[in-house]
N, C-alpha and C positions, 0 to 999 in steps of 0.2 A: 611779629617783632623781627627786627634784623638781628644778626649774630652780635653785632656791636652793642645793641640795646640789651640783649639777653646777657651778654658777658658783664656789662656794667651793672645790671640789676642783681645778678648773682654775686658779683664782687661786693656790692653794697650789703647784701644780706649776710655775707661771710665776714664782714668787718673791715673791708677796704674802704679808704676814704679817697674818692676820686677828685681830681682837680675840678673846681667849679661847683662841687656839691656843698651843701650846707655843713655836713660833717667835716669836710676838708677845711672850710673857712673857720669853723670853730676850733679845730685842732691847731691851725696855723695862726689863729687870731687875725685872719684876713691877710696875712703875709703871702704874697704870690711868688712862686718859684719858677714861673714859666708854665708852658702848657704841656710839659711832658712828665710831670711828676705826680705820684700818688703816695699815699701812706698805707703800708701794708697792715694786716691785723696786729702785728707785734709792735707797731708804732714807728717803723723805719720808713724814711723818705726814700723812695725808689722810683725808677723809671716806670712810666705808665705802661710801657711795652712788657713789663714783667708781670702784669696782671694775667692770671691764667686764662686760657681760651677754653672756657667751659663748653662751648658748642662743638669742639672737635677733639677734646682730650678727656678720655674716660677717667684718667687718674685725677684730673682736676675736679671732675664731677664726683668722684669718690670722696674727695676732701670736702666738697660742698655737702654731700650727703651726711658726713660726720657732723656738720653744723646742725642739721636737723636732729641728730641723735643727742648731741651734747647741749644744745641751747633751747630746744623746744620740747614740748610735751610729747608723750607717746602717741597721743591722738593725732598730732601733726605728722609724726613719722608714719603712722598708719594711713593718713590721708595722702601722703606722698606716694605710697605704694599703690593706692587706689587710682590716683591720677596717672601714675606710670602705666598701670594696666589699661587705662582709658586711651593713653597715647599709643601704647604698644601692647597688644594682647598677651605676648609672652615677654614679660619685663626683663628676663635674663638676657635677651637678645637686643635690648634697647640701645640705640646709639647714644653718644654723648649729647647730641642735639635734642633727642627725645627725652632724655633724663633732665636736661636743662628746662625744657618746657614743663615737665611734670613738677619740677622743683618750684618754678615760678607760679604755676597754677596753685600749688599747695599754699604758698604764702600770699596768694591773692594779688600777685604783681604781674600776671600775664596780661598782655594787651593784644587783642585780635588785630590782624592785618599786618601789613609790611610797614 
């Protein structure tokens, strides 16, 4: 997956509604605001450029990891740590990109290839 695809998939899992997605169309009742807007998890219409870069930002991945803790079962959280160990044998040293891959693998949204 490309960084752009990864960021979009994690944003979706974290509650963002991206322009062109079904969730965005439902939230805006099909109203289009142009190609540069998204709806953040709190419901605010903001620039698509404000979506976190999960592939390069450890702080953004920390916030995504909180989603696993808050919205999913403990089994999912445990699966995340197993996937992270598969990606990086010493998870404490995992990069944001490696954490992003483990996150998407845990949710079954990882796609092989570029």
